[in-house]
C-alpha positions, 0 to 999 in steps of 0.5 A: 500500500505504501509502495503504491502511494509512493509511486503515485506521489512520484508520478505526480511530482514527475508530471508537475515537473514536466508541466513546469518545464514545458510551460516555459517552452514558448515561441516568439508569439507566446505559444506552447511548443510541445513535442509531437510524440508527447502523449495527448493527455499530457499535452492537454494538461500542459495546455490547461495549465497555461490557460489557467496561468494566463487567466490568473495573470490577466486577472491580477493585472486587471484587479491592479488596474481597477484598484488604481482607477478606483483610487484615482476616480475617488480623488478626482470626484471629490475634488471636482465635486467641491469646485465652483463651476467656472460658468457660475453666475448669480441671478440679478436678484441674488446680485442685488441682495448681496450688494445690499447686504455687503454694506448693511450686514457683512456677516449675513452677506458672507453667509448668503454668499456661502449658501449660493456657492454651496448650491452651485457645488451641489449642482456641479456634483449632480451633473458630474454624477449624471455624466459619470453614470452615462459614461459607465453605461456606454463603456459597459455597452461597448464592452459587452458588444465587443465581448459578445463578438469574441465569445461568438467567434470562439464558440464557432471555432469550438463547434466547427460542424455546426456553425451558427450564422448571424442570420440564424441568430437574428431570424431563427432564434426566438427573442425569449432566449436572448432575453435571458442574457439581457436580464442577466439570467445567464451569460452570452456563452450559455445563450449560444449553447441554448440557441445552438440546441434550439437550432439543432432540434429545429433542424432535426425536426425538419429532417424527420418530417421530410423523411416521414414525408418521403417514406409516405410517398414510397409506400403510397401514402396513408390512403391506399390506391385502387390496386392496393385496395383490390389486393387487400380485398382478396386477402380478406376474402381468403380469410373468410370461413364458410 
């Protein structure tokens, strides 16, 4: 038992060492260069390890950029939200009121001016939030569109025998299936799987109907012809017992 466990551990260690070795065997484009005589299952393990490593590396970089962007945006929004707009102008009534208070009651003048400046800053903050929300929404929309194109291309590559055309997605797949993506119920890749299943079943049903139609024609259809009726009558007559 201990010997088998030792052999298993040894084999696992050897495999890990082999994977680590070939993960560094890349060409100028960063693609793996694996020996042709290597066992397929070992190749697949190495490829999977590389994809995992690349994904983790990309995730780490993305998270780092996200933290930096969030920190910068926080500072910028805070500064921008407390800046009086350059186009800030007082109304004629506010100007007249301030001019009157400036000499009659300097303290009230300062309080009133601070109040007007605060309202201007609040208005600026509201505008900033609206523009930021709009920019984020547009960025997400653009990213989603780009991401869907990439996911669709990868799906087509992974399913070469049953490629989904743009026309089929637009004209043949029911909108209810896409609604699940728009509502966030499932991802775009899951949508393609569902669409592919729907189109495949639809095609299979059509082929089955056509085959049934051809068989019906070959056998004379569901309604027997005159000759078939005569033969059937003769057979029935022979079966009669007198």
